[in-house]
Structures are given as structure tokens and as C-alpha cells.
C-alpha positions as CSV (number, residue, x, y, z in Angstrom):
1,T,3.5,23.3,2.9
2,Q,3.5,26.1,5.5
3,V,2.7,28.7,2.8
4,W,-0.2,26.5,1.6
5,Q,-1.5,26.1,5.1
6,M,-1.3,29.9,5.7
7,I,-3.3,30.5,2.4
8,R,-5.9,27.9,3.5
9,H,-6.3,29.5,6.9
10,L,-6.7,33.0,5.5
11,D,-9.3,31.7,3.1
12,D,-11.1,30.0,6.1
13,L,-11.0,33.3,8.0
14,A,-12.3,35.4,5.1
15,P,-13.9,33.2,2.5
16,G,-13.4,34.4,-1.1
17,K,-11.2,37.3,-0.1
18,Y,-7.9,35.5,-0.6
19,T,-8.8,33.2,-3.5
20,P,-6.2,34.7,-5.9
21,L,-3.5,33.5,-3.5
22,R,-4.4,29.9,-4.3
23,D,-3.9,30.6,-8.0
24,R,-0.6,32.4,-7.4
25,F,0.5,29.5,-5.2
26,R,-0.3,27.0,-7.9
27,S,1.5,29.1,-10.5
28,I,4.7,29.2,-8.4
29,Q,4.4,25.5,-7.6
30,D,4.2,24.6,-11.3
31,R,7.3,26.6,-12.0
32,I,9.5,25.1,-9.2
33,N,8.2,21.5,-9.3
34,P,10.4,20.5,-12.3
35,F,13.5,21.4,-10.2
36,L,12.4,20.0,-6.9
37,G,11.1,16.6,-8.0
38,P,10.3,15.9,-11.7
39,R,7.5,13.5,-12.1
40,T,8.6,10.9,-14.6
41,R,6.1,9.1,-16.8
42,P,6.0,5.3,-16.7
43,A,8.8,3.7,-18.6
44,S,6.5,1.2,-20.3
45,G,3.0,1.3,-21.7
46,H,2.0,-2.1,-20.2
47,L,-1.3,-2.2,-18.4
48,V,-0.2,-5.2,-16.3
49,L,3.3,-6.4,-15.4
50,A,4.2,-9.7,-13.7
51,V,6.2,-9.6,-10.4
52,R,8.9,-11.7,-12.0
53,D,9.5,-8.9,-14.5
54,I,9.8,-5.9,-12.1
55,S,12.5,-4.5,-9.9
56,A,13.5,-1.2,-8.2
57,A,13.9,0.3,-11.6
58,S,10.2,-0.2,-12.2
59,T,9.0,2.2,-9.6
60,D,7.5,4.7,-12.0
61,D,5.5,1.8,-13.6
62,V,4.3,-0.1,-10.5
63,G,4.9,2.1,-7.4
64,G,7.4,1.8,-4.6
65,K,5.8,-1.1,-2.7
66,M,5.5,-3.5,-5.6
67,A,8.8,-2.4,-7.1
68,S,10.5,-3.3,-3.8
69,L,8.8,-6.7,-3.7
70,G,10.1,-7.3,-7.3
71,E,13.6,-6.2,-6.3
72,V,13.9,-8.5,-3.3
73,R,12.4,-11.4,-5.3
74,N,14.4,-11.0,-8.5
75,R,17.6,-9.4,-7.4
76,I,18.2,-10.8,-3.9
77,G,16.4,-14.1,-4.3
78,L,14.1,-13.9,-1.3
79,P,11.0,-16.1,-1.2
80,V,8.3,-13.7,-2.5
81,P,5.1,-15.1,-4.1
82,D,4.6,-14.5,-7.8
83,G,1.8,-12.2,-8.9
84,F,1.1,-9.2,-11.1
85,V,0.6,-5.5,-10.9
86,V,-1.9,-3.2,-12.7
87,T,0.5,-0.4,-13.6
88,A,0.3,3.4,-13.6
89,S,-0.5,3.1,-17.4
90,G,-3.4,0.8,-16.4
91,F,-4.6,3.2,-13.8
92,R,-4.6,6.1,-16.3
93,R,-6.4,3.9,-18.9
94,F,-9.2,3.3,-16.4
95,M,-9.4,7.0,-15.4
96,E,-9.4,8.2,-19.0
97,H,-11.9,5.6,-20.2
98,N,-14.6,7.1,-17.9
99,D,-13.2,10.7,-17.8
100,L,-13.0,10.1,-14.1
101,Q,-10.2,12.5,-13.4
102,G,-12.0,15.3,-15.1
103,E,-15.2,14.6,-13.1
104,I,-13.3,14.3,-9.8
105,D,-11.4,17.6,-10.5
106,R,-14.7,19.3,-11.2
107,R,-16.2,18.1,-7.9
108,L,-13.1,19.2,-6.0
109,Q,-13.2,22.6,-7.6
110,L,-16.9,23.1,-6.9
111,A,-16.2,22.2,-3.3
112,G,-13.7,25.1,-3.2
113,G,-13.2,26.7,0.2
114,M,-15.8,24.3,1.7
115,Q,-13.8,21.3,0.8
116,R,-12.6,20.6,4.3
117,G,-16.0,21.2,5.8
118,R,-17.7,18.6,3.6
119,L,-14.8,16.3,3.2
120,R,-16.7,13.2,4.4
121,S,-19.5,13.5,1.8
122,L,-17.0,14.6,-0.9
123,S,-14.9,11.5,-0.2
124,S,-17.9,9.2,-0.3
125,E,-19.1,10.7,-3.6
126,I,-15.8,10.3,-5.3
127,E,-15.3,6.8,-4.0
128,Q,-18.7,5.7,-5.3
129,L,-18.0,7.3,-8.7
130,I,-14.8,5.2,-9.0
131,V,-16.3,1.9,-7.7
132,G,-19.3,2.3,-10.1
133,A,-17.2,3.1,-13.2
134,E,-16.7,0.6,-16.0
135,L,-13.3,-1.0,-16.6
136,P,-12.1,-0.7,-20.2
137,Q,-12.2,-4.0,-21.9
138,D,-8.5,-4.3,-22.5
139,L,-7.6,-3.7,-18.9
140,E,-10.3,-6.1,-17.7
141,Q,-9.0,-8.7,-20.0
142,A,-5.4,-8.2,-18.9
143,I,-6.3,-8.6,-15.2
144,L,-8.2,-11.8,-15.8
145,E,-5.6,-13.3,-18.2
146,N,-2.8,-12.7,-15.6
147,Y,-5.0,-14.2,-12.9
148,H,-5.6,-17.3,-15.0
149,L,-1.8,-17.6,-15.5
150,L,-1.4,-17.5,-11.8
151,E,-4.0,-20.2,-11.4
152,Q,-2.1,-22.4,-13.9
153,E,1.2,-21.9,-11.9
154,C,-0.5,-22.7,-8.6
155,G,-2.6,-25.6,-10.0
156,E,-5.8,-24.5,-8.3
157,E,-8.2,-21.5,-7.8
158,V,-6.1,-18.8,-6.3
159,A,-7.1,-16.4,-3.6
160,V,-5.1,-13.1,-3.8
161,A,-4.3,-10.1,-1.7
162,V,-5.1,-6.9,-3.6
163,R,-2.6,-4.3,-2.4
164,S,-2.2,-0.6,-3.1
165,S,1.1,0.6,-4.5
166,A,0.6,4.3,-5.2
167,L,3.4,6.3,-6.8
168,D,3.4,8.6,-3.7
169,E,3.1,5.9,-1.1
170,D,6.7,5.2,-0.1
171,V,8.6,8.2,-1.3
172,A,10.9,10.4,0.8
173,G,8.9,13.2,2.6
174,A,5.6,11.4,2.3
175,S,4.1,8.8,4.7
176,L,0.9,7.6,2.9
177,A,1.8,4.0,3.5
178,G,-1.1,2.3,5.4
179,Q,-3.6,5.0,4.4
180,Y,-4.8,3.1,1.3
181,R,-7.1,0.1,1.2
182,S,-6.1,-3.6,0.8
183,A,-8.4,-6.5,0.1
184,L,-7.5,-10.0,1.4
185,D,-8.6,-13.5,0.1
186,V,-10.1,-12.2,-3.1
187,R,-11.4,-14.8,-5.6
188,E,-11.9,-14.4,-9.4
189,D,-15.5,-13.2,-9.2
190,A,-14.4,-10.2,-7.0
191,L,-11.1,-9.3,-8.7
192,L,-12.3,-6.4,-10.7
193,S,-14.4,-4.8,-7.9
194,A,-11.4,-5.2,-5.5
195,Y,-9.2,-3.4,-8.0
196,K,-11.7,-0.4,-8.2
197,S,-12.0,-0.4,-4.4
198,V,-8.3,0.0,-3.9
199,V,-8.2,2.7,-6.6
200,A,-11.1,4.5,-4.8
201,S,-9.1,4.6,-1.6
202,L,-7.0,7.4,-3.1
203,Y,-9.9,9.5,-2.0
204,E,-10.5,8.2,1.5
205,I,-10.5,10.9,4.1
206,P,-7.0,10.3,5.7
207,A,-5.3,10.3,2.3
208,M,-7.2,13.3,1.0
209,S,-6.5,15.2,4.3
210,Y,-2.8,14.3,4.1
211,R,-2.5,15.7,0.6
212,M,-4.6,18.8,1.4
213,E,-2.4,19.6,4.5
214,R,0.7,19.6,2.3
215,G,-0.7,21.3,-0.8
216,L,-0.3,18.2,-2.9
217,R,-2.4,17.8,-6.0
218,H,-4.9,14.9,-5.9
219,E,-4.7,14.5,-9.7
220,E,-1.0,13.9,-9.7
221,V,-1.2,10.6,-7.8
222,S,-1.4,7.3,-9.7
223,M,-2.6,4.2,-8.0
224,C,-0.9,1.0,-9.1
225,V,-2.4,-2.2,-7.6
226,G,-0.6,-5.5,-6.9
227,F,-2.3,-9.0,-6.9
228,L,-0.4,-11.6,-4.9
229,P,-1.4,-15.1,-3.9
230,M,-2.5,-15.4,-0.3
231,I,-0.2,-17.5,2.0
232,D,-1.9,-19.9,4.4
233,A,0.3,-18.4,7.2
234,A,1.0,-20.3,10.3
235,A,2.4,-17.0,11.7
236,G,2.9,-13.6,10.3
237,G,4.1,-10.2,11.4
238,V,6.6,-7.3,10.9
239,L,10.4,-7.2,10.8
240,Y,12.7,-4.2,11.0
241,S,16.4,-4.5,10.2
242,R,17.1,-1.8,12.8
243,N,15.2,-0.7,15.9
244,P,12.7,2.0,14.6
245,L,12.3,3.5,18.1
246,D,16.0,3.8,19.0
247,S,18.6,5.0,16.4
248,R,21.4,3.8,18.7
249,D,20.1,0.2,18.7
250,D,21.1,-1.8,15.7
251,S,19.1,-4.9,16.8
252,I,16.8,-6.7,14.4
253,V,13.2,-6.3,15.7
254,I,10.6,-8.9,14.9
255,N,6.9,-8.8,15.9
256,S,4.8,-11.9,15.1
257,A,1.5,-13.6,16.0
258,W,-0.4,-16.6,14.8
259,G,-2.2,-16.5,11.5
260,L,-2.2,-13.6,9.0
261,P,-0.1,-10.5,9.9
262,K,-2.9,-7.9,9.3
263,P,-3.7,-7.4,13.1
264,V,0.0,-7.0,13.9
265,V,0.5,-4.5,11.1
266,E,-2.5,-2.5,12.3
267,G,-1.5,-2.8,16.0
268,R,-4.8,-4.3,16.9
269,S,-3.6,-7.5,18.5
270,S,-0.9,-8.5,21.0
271,S,2.2,-10.0,19.4
272,D,5.5,-11.7,20.3
273,L,8.6,-9.6,20.3
274,F,12.1,-10.8,19.4
275,L,15.3,-8.7,19.4
276,V,18.2,-10.2,17.5
277,A,21.8,-9.0,17.9
278,R,23.5,-8.9,14.5
279,G,26.6,-10.9,14.2
280,Q,28.0,-14.1,12.6
281,P,25.8,-15.8,13.4
282,P,23.0,-13.5,14.7
283,E,21.8,-14.2,18.3
284,I,18.5,-13.8,20.0
285,R,19.1,-11.4,22.9
286,H,15.6,-10.7,24.1
287,R,12.1,-12.2,23.7
288,E,8.7,-11.3,25.0
289,I,6.0,-13.9,24.4
290,A,2.5,-12.3,24.4
291,D,-0.9,-13.8,25.3
292,K,-2.4,-14.3,21.9
293,P,-6.1,-15.2,22.3
294,N,-7.1,-14.9,18.7
295,K,-5.8,-15.0,15.1
296,L,-6.8,-14.2,11.5
297,V,-7.1,-17.1,9.1
298,C,-8.3,-17.7,5.5
299,Y,-11.1,-20.2,4.9
300,P,-12.1,-20.9,1.2
301,E,-15.8,-20.8,2.1
302,E,-15.8,-17.8,4.4
303,E,-12.8,-15.8,3.3
304,V,-10.9,-14.1,6.1
305,C,-12.1,-15.0,9.6
306,R,-11.0,-14.2,13.1
307,L,-10.7,-17.2,15.4
308,D,-11.3,-16.2,19.0
309,S,-9.5,-19.2,20.4
310,T,-5.9,-20.3,19.7
311,G,-6.0,-23.1,22.2
312,D,-2.6,-24.3,23.5
313,D,-0.9,-21.9,21.2
314,R,-2.2,-18.9,23.1
315,S,0.9,-18.6,25.3
316,R,3.4,-20.3,23.0
317,A,5.9,-18.5,20.8
318,S,4.6,-18.0,17.3
319,L,8.1,-18.4,15.9
320,T,10.8,-21.0,16.8
321,D,14.3,-19.8,17.5
322,E,15.4,-21.3,14.2
323,Q,12.7,-19.3,12.3
324,V,13.6,-16.1,14.1
325,L,17.3,-16.5,13.2
326,D,16.4,-17.3,9.6
327,L,14.3,-14.1,9.4
328,A,17.2,-12.1,10.9
329,Q,19.5,-13.4,8.1
330,L,17.0,-12.4,5.5
331,A,16.8,-8.9,7.0
332,I,20.5,-8.5,6.9
333,R,20.6,-9.5,3.2
334,V,17.9,-7.0,2.3
335,E,19.6,-4.2,4.3
336,D,23.0,-5.0,2.7
337,H,21.5,-4.9,-0.7
338,Y,19.9,-1.5,-0.2
């Protein structure tokens, strides 16, 4: 990464003079990559896989995020909604059907040393290219068939969360999680456009900048996309099995708020904090109940809405003690498994 940054800076200082260094860098990178981290191809050729059929062993097919959800659902038995994933094979089918990767590569190459200077317009051009591309018929049919199976299981029209699960999103040494797009409360008529929108987020400015800073190839990233039924959440949030801010503290940390967890995940709203001491049984050792003036909810007619008043719940804990301790037990089970 440091060598790549030096080459880029030299090229910025004297445009065109050090261009051969880029080619030499790529040549060396191609030679050492098989030893540092071989990129395995998907184990299956399936365009779509059901969550019930995946596990940690499916990472090369469905990406780390969805593989982890399949693992905790199918191997540990945690209550994870059913759903399906458009795989890395499905992603490549989409890209090849429209020669998208070739066109994207050409635009990136034409940008050359000016790539960083015109990153915003380049990002917008590529995203529009992907969003406007046609889905191959077999992939479109697979997405709709799996959605209809989900409808049959739920017994009604299903609103889904459409989530990124890129192959580079949760691997060691990369922190792309949170940089790709998600779509909430998506109905059947918007399924296909939501899929393309999530794929297009591969080329949003933060993700492109991250890869550029580290000399990572844009064309080596595959975007798998998960479709999961929306939960009409009374409360939602984030749980850590160990304190992420203090390596000496083995407390289970829970942040929660009323409604959907998106504002908590993004750090855009105040949330309750619970610290649970691990033990048999676990014990709540600290709580901070925040003022929670609003919440995010799903309405069938209006999709995701923010309510600016939570009434009497505003200063009330979003989780009961029993729920906090149940969540702590789940966290310990997941940590023990991994």
C-alpha cells in the first residue's frame, strides 16, 4: 500500500513521467498475489442461494456478511430470518451480460492520473451505467422466483431489506463494511432496481477511494446481495460480545433504540447502553437510558418513515432486563462458536 501511494504521489507531482512505475507495480503485484491471498472462485455456479442453504463455508459464493448470517442460523440455531442471496456467480452473470466490467475498466483507464481529481463525476458515471443496465433473463427470473417462495412462506406480500455482501467487505485487513448501500422495505416492484443500486455502490466515492488508497483492483471485487424479510422491530440496535473500545473489558455491550436499528448503526440517534458482565448467569452491571425523541418504522403505504415523537417511550428503556440478558446469552453462544 505504501509503495502504491508513493507511485501515485510521484505521478501527481510529475504527470506522465512515472507512468511505467504503475505497470511495474501491477506486474509485481500479480506475481505475489497468489502467495499472499489466492482469490478462490465460487464453489457453486448458482445465481441465487437460499439462506437456509449457506454457512461460513459459502463465503466465496455469498460474501462474508451473508455467509455469517447463514452460519449463525443454520449451525448455531439463532433466530435469523429466511431469505436468499444473489451470489458472486450471479454478479458476474450480470456484469458479463452487459460487458459492464469492460466498459468500467475502460473509463477508469481513460481517467488515468486524473482519476482522483474527477472521482465524483467518474463515480456517478459508473453508477448510472450499472443502474441503467439490463438484468439477464435467467438472473431476473431467479430473483423473482426466490422472492415468491419467500412470499409463500410468510403468507403475504413481503418487504425485504436488500443488503450488500461484497467478497472484500469483511475480510482481514479491509474495513469496507458500511461503505456499500442498503435498501430497506423493498417491495416486489422495486426488487430488481434495488439489486442494481446495491451493486452500483461498489463505485461510490468512499469505496473507490478506499481501494485506490490501498492499490486494490476495482475489477477484483464481487458484490453479492442478500434479500431478507423486514422485521417490524419494536427495538433494534448493535451488540458486541466484547467491549470494542477497551480490550481489557470483556463486558457484553448493547446499544438499542426504538424501531429499526439503522440510526443506531449509523450513529445518527441517541441510544440506550447496557453493559453485561459475563457469567452464569450474565448480570447487567451498568445501564444508560437515553432520551429517544424519534424512531424509524416501516409503513406498508409509505415505506420507511421517521417518527419525530415516541411519546411516553422517549425516556423509557428500549429493552427490558430480560431481553438484555437473553441477547447477552446469544452473544456468548456466537462468540463460543467462532
